[in-house]
N, C-alpha and C positions, 0 to 999 in steps of 0.2 A: 580278526583275519580278514580279507575280500571274497566273498562267492565264490569265485572259483581255486582257491587255493582251498577251502571249505569241502569244496568236491574234491577234489584231490585227495583232499586227505580221508574224506570219505571211503572212497573208492579204494586207498590201499588198507583199510582195517575191514572192508567188505572183502576181499578179493585176491590179501595178501599172502598167501605160508605163511609157515613157521622156518620154510626152508629158504635160506637164505640164499642166493645165485654167487656159483661158486667158478665167474670168468674173472679174465685180469685185468686190474684198473685200467682208466678208462677204453676200456670193451662197447664196441659201437650198441650191443647186445642190451645193456641198460635204456639203455634210451628206448626202447622195442620193446622191452619191457614197462618202461612208464607210460609210452604212450596204449597201448594194450591195458591200460587197467585203468587207463582215464578211460577210453573206449567205455569199455563196461561198465562202466561209473554209469558213464554216458545211456548208453543202452537200457541202464535196470535192469539188466540179462543174472535172476537167479542164483547162486552159484550147484545149485539140482538138478539146474536148467545147459548148465555146460560142457561144455566137455574137452578136452582140447590132446588131440595127438601128437605125438611125432618118432619121432627115427633118433640116428647118432647123430651125434654132433655136439659143439661147443654148445650152439642154437636152442639143440632137441631136448637138452636140460627143461626146457620151457615146464612142462609140466609139475613139475615139482616149484614150482615157483610161486602159483594162482591155483586156487580153490574152487575144482569141480570134481568132475568124472573123468580125470585120464589119463590116459598111457602112452607112456615109454614103448616106444618098441624098437624093434629091427632096423639095421640098415636100410636106407630105401622102399621101407614097404609103409612108410603110415598114412599114406594115399589109400589103395589099396584099404586099409585095416579101420582109419576114418568113413570109406564106405559103409563098411561091415558096420557101422555104428548107429548113421544116420538112418540106415534100412531098418534097422532092430528098434530105432528110437525114432522118429523124423518130429517127433518134439524139441527133443538135446540142442542148441546153438552148439554144429561142429566146428573147430576151431584144428586147422596143422599148420605146424611151426616147423620149420625144416630152413637146412643151411643146403648153399648149392651144391656141393658135394654130392649129399646126401640127396638131393633134388635133384642135379642135370644127372648125375654119373651114375649110382647103382640103381638110382631110381627115379631115373629118367621114364627109362619105361612105359610107366602109370599116368604121367603126364597130360600123353595124346587123351587115351580111355577114358580119364577124369573128366575129360572137355566134353571131351562129346557125347557125356553119359548126364555131364549140366547135374550134378545131384546138392544140392543145398548147403555148400561146407565153403568158409571160405581158407583159402590158404597163403602163412606169412610166410614164402621166402628169405632168410637173413643172409643175404650177398656180403662177404668180406673178402672173396674171390684167394681163399687157401684152406688148407685143409688143415683149421690151429691144434685140435682137440690132439690128435697124431705129431705136435708140433711141426709145421709148415712146410707142405707137401704143396705142387701146384694143384687146383679144382677146376673146372671145367668154366669158368670164367678171369683165372686169372690171364694176368696182361701175357702175351709173345713177348718172350728172349725171357723171363721170369724165373732170378735165379733161386731156384729152390736145395732141399738135404735129395731131393730124388730129380730135380733139373738143374746142375752143379755148373752147364755147360751153357742154361738157358731152357726155355721154353720152348717147344716144338710148334704150339698148337695156336691157331687163333683161336681167341676164347668166343665161347656162344656168348646170345645176346637172347637175355631174358624175357623181357617183356615181346621182340619179338617172336620169341616162339611159343609166349603163351596167345598171341595173336593169330598167328597160322595156325597152331591148336584149334581154335574158338571156344578159346573159357572168355563168358560172357560176360566176367567184370577183368578187368584189366586195368591191374596199377601201379606203379610206383613213387616211393620215397625214400626221405636221406633219414638213419633213425638219429639224429643233430636236431633235423626237425621235429618235435617232438608233436608241436601244435598243429602242423598240414597233417602228419600221422596219425592222429588219434581221429582227425577227422576222416581221411582216408578207409581210418579198419570201420569207422560206423557207416560209412558205404558201400563199402565190401558187405558186412553183417546185414542192413534193409536189403540187399542185392539178395534178390530168389533167383539163383542157381550157381554155379562155380567164381567163386571171385576170389581172384587171387593176385596178393600183393605183395611185388618184388622191393624188399627196402637193400640201402647202399646202407650196412652197418660197416666198417671199416676195425678193422683186427690193427692194435697197433706194436701187437708186438710182434708178429709173424710175417705183417705185407708190412713192407715201407715203402707201399710202391700207388696204394692207392689209398695214403692217408686222406683224413679226414680235409687236411688242409687242400688236397690235390682235388677231391669230390666240390667245397666250397667253391673253390674257385669255376666248378663247370655249370657247376648246379641250377638250371633255372627252372621256377616254373612254369607247368605248360597256359600257355595266354586261357583269359576267357572266355574269350570269343569258341574257342574251338568244336566243335561240332562233338560231342563223343559216342555218337550213334556211325561214325564216318570212319569208317575201318582200314580205308588207305590212306587220310591222316594220318591215324593213329599208326603205323609203318613210316611214314615221313617225319615224325618226333622220335619213335622208335629209332629211326635210322639215323641221327645226328650223331656226327662224328667229334663232336666240336664243345659240343651241348651237354650238358647229363637233363632229358625233361624230368620233374616230376608232378604226379597229380593223378586223375584220370585221362587216361587212354583212349579208353574203350567202356562199352554200358550196351548193353543189346537182351530182349525179353527173349526168353523160350522154354519152355515146361520144362520141371526140374524132371528128373531122374526118381525122383519120387513121386512126380504128378504120374508121367504113362508103364508106371512099377503096379500105380493102383489099380490101373484101368486092369489093366492082366490079372492081380488077383479078385479085382469083382468080381472076375466071369467065377468064381469059383464056390462064390454065395450058393449056401445051402449043399456044397459036394462032398465039406467036410462034414462030419462032427464034430462039434467046437467044445465036444465032451471028451470026446477020445483026445481028440491036441490037448488036452489044459492036463492030461493025464498023462500023458505019454512025457509032456517036457517037465510035469513038479518029480516027473522017476529019473531023467536027463538032471534038471537043479539036486537031485537027492547027491546022484554023486560028486556035486562039486563042495556038500555043507559040511 
C-alpha cells in the first residue's frame, strides 16, 4: 500500500464516526467529507480539540459523521454558535459546515458580521444550488429560470455569487473548491485551517437527485484552477476571477492577515485583571453547571 493510501486509511480510522452518511448515491457531499477527513489527518488535529458546527440541510449532517465535540444546531444559526464555541474555548479548532440555503438565505445576515469580527474559524459552504433536504426548491445560488417545486414556471431571481459576497464582506481567506477534486479541496481546507482568521471555503457540490442543471459534467466543463501566478493579496484581481462568466475558478482567491476577534477580545478581558475575584467566579460557574448535571 502506498504512503498516501496508508495516510488516508489512518485518517478514516482516527476521524470517521460510527454514523454512516445518509446522502443520496452520487451526492457531491461525499467528496467533501473525504477531503475533510484527509485534511484532518494531515493537520493531525486531536479529536478532543475539534469542533464542527452546522445548521440545517443535507450538508449540515456533517457533524454526525466526524468525531469531535460537534453541534448540529438550528437553521441558519451555525456561525453565531461557532463564534460562541471559539470564545468559550479558543484552543479548539472550530469548523462550520453548511449549505447555500442555510448560509445565504436564512443565515445570510450572519456572514458580514462574522467576517468583520474575523474569528479564527473555518466556514465550509457546500453549494448544490438547491434545497435538497426538502426535496428540491430553489436556493439563493440556483440558476435563473430553474424549474422546481416552488418555481414551476422558472426562478425569477438572479443567483448570488458566494465568492464575491465573501470578498465584499471582508473575509480574510476566501477559496473555492469542487467536490470531485478531493486532492485540491484537501489542500484548500488545510490552508484555511492554518490561516488565522475567518476562512471561507466555497465548495461546488452537485446534487444529482434534484438539480439537473448544475451537474458534475456541467461543472467539469467550466472549472479552471486559479493560475499559480495569482497574487492572493490582490483583492481587485480576486474579484475579477470571481466575476468570470465563462469559467469557474477554484483555488485561493484572497488572503490577508489581521487581528482575530479572540485577539481583540483578550485585550478587553485583560483590562479586568484583578477586578474579578476568581474564586467567586468559579463558585458561581460550578453552581450553574450543577443545574445541568
